[in-house]
C-alpha positions in Angstrom: -47.5 60.1 37.3 -47.7 59.6 41.0 -44.7 59.1 43.2 -45.2 56.6 46.0 -43.0 56.5 49.1 -42.5 52.9 50.4 -40.4 50.2 51.8 -38.6 49.1 48.7 -36.9 46.0 50.1 -37.5 44.8 53.6 -36.4 42.2 56.0 -33.9 40.4 53.7 -31.6 38.2 55.9 -29.3 36.3 53.5 -28.9 32.7 54.5 -25.5 32.6 52.9 -22.7 34.9 51.9 -23.7 35.2 48.2 -25.0 38.3 46.6 -28.8 38.7 47.1 -31.2 41.0 45.3 -32.8 43.3 47.9 -34.8 45.3 45.4 -35.4 45.3 41.6 -37.1 48.2 39.9 -40.2 47.1 38.1 -41.3 47.5 34.5 -42.1 51.1 33.5 -40.9 52.4 36.8 -38.0 54.5 38.2 -37.0 54.6 41.8 -34.9 56.6 44.3 -33.5 54.8 47.3 -33.2 57.3 50.1 -32.2 55.3 53.1 -31.2 51.9 54.3 -30.8 50.1 57.6 -28.5 47.1 58.2 -29.0 45.3 61.5 -26.5 42.8 62.8 -28.6 40.1 64.5 -25.6 38.4 66.1 -23.1 39.2 68.9 -20.2 38.9 66.4 -19.0 41.5 64.0 -19.6 41.0 60.3 -19.3 42.9 57.0 -21.7 44.0 54.3 -21.5 45.2 50.7 -24.1 47.1 48.7 -24.1 47.3 44.9 -26.3 49.2 42.4 -26.4 46.8 39.4 -27.4 48.8 36.3 -30.0 46.9 34.3 -29.5 43.9 36.5 -26.0 43.3 35.0 -23.2 41.4 36.8 -21.6 43.6 39.5 -18.7 45.7 38.5 -16.2 47.4 40.8 -17.6 50.8 39.9 -21.1 49.9 41.0 -20.3 49.2 44.7 -21.6 51.8 47.1 -20.2 50.0 50.2 -17.7 47.1 50.0 -16.9 44.9 53.0 -18.0 47.5 55.5 -17.6 46.3 59.1 -20.7 46.2 61.3 -20.1 45.3 65.0 -22.2 42.7 66.8 -25.7 43.7 67.8 -25.4 47.1 66.1 -27.4 48.8 63.4 -26.1 51.0 60.6 -28.4 53.6 59.3 -27.6 55.1 55.8 -29.6 58.3 55.1 -29.7 60.8 52.2 -28.5 58.2 49.7 -30.4 59.4 46.6 -29.6 56.3 44.6 -31.5 56.9 41.3 -32.5 53.6 39.7 -34.1 52.9 36.3 -36.3 50.0 35.1 -34.6 46.6 35.8 -31.8 48.0 38.0 -31.1 46.0 41.1 -29.9 46.8 44.6 -27.8 43.9 45.7 -26.4 43.2 49.2 -23.9 40.7 50.6 -23.5 39.6 54.2 -20.1 38.5 55.4 -21.8 36.0 57.7 -24.8 33.8 56.9 -28.0 34.6 58.7 -26.3 37.5 60.5 -27.6 40.7 58.9 -31.0 42.1 58.1 -31.3 44.6 55.2 -34.1 47.2 54.7 -34.4 49.9 52.1 -36.8 52.8 51.7 -37.5 55.3 49.0 -39.9 56.2 46.2 -41.2 54.7 43.0 -42.6 56.6 40.1 -44.5 55.0 37.2 -43.2 56.1 33.8 
């Protein structure tokens, strides 16, 4: 099957501090997240968390990739060479420490199974 490089989850700016699904792997598909960018849209520092939820299950401590990572005001964090291998129904979840402050984007590849 063909592998397609694409923007897996783009432009999510959580309106609150609850977990939000940035990307969900579709049916009969596997994915690899290779990079992410998190942009702080405000002048104040904030925090972010990123979790790989296996099969869309509730988050567990062992599934966090970043937890309460500080991002300074008006800065962008670029995460490269991630190689997060995801199976059908897995979710990439993000949390912003401040509502309407952070924009999340993820890139990688999808492969039909």
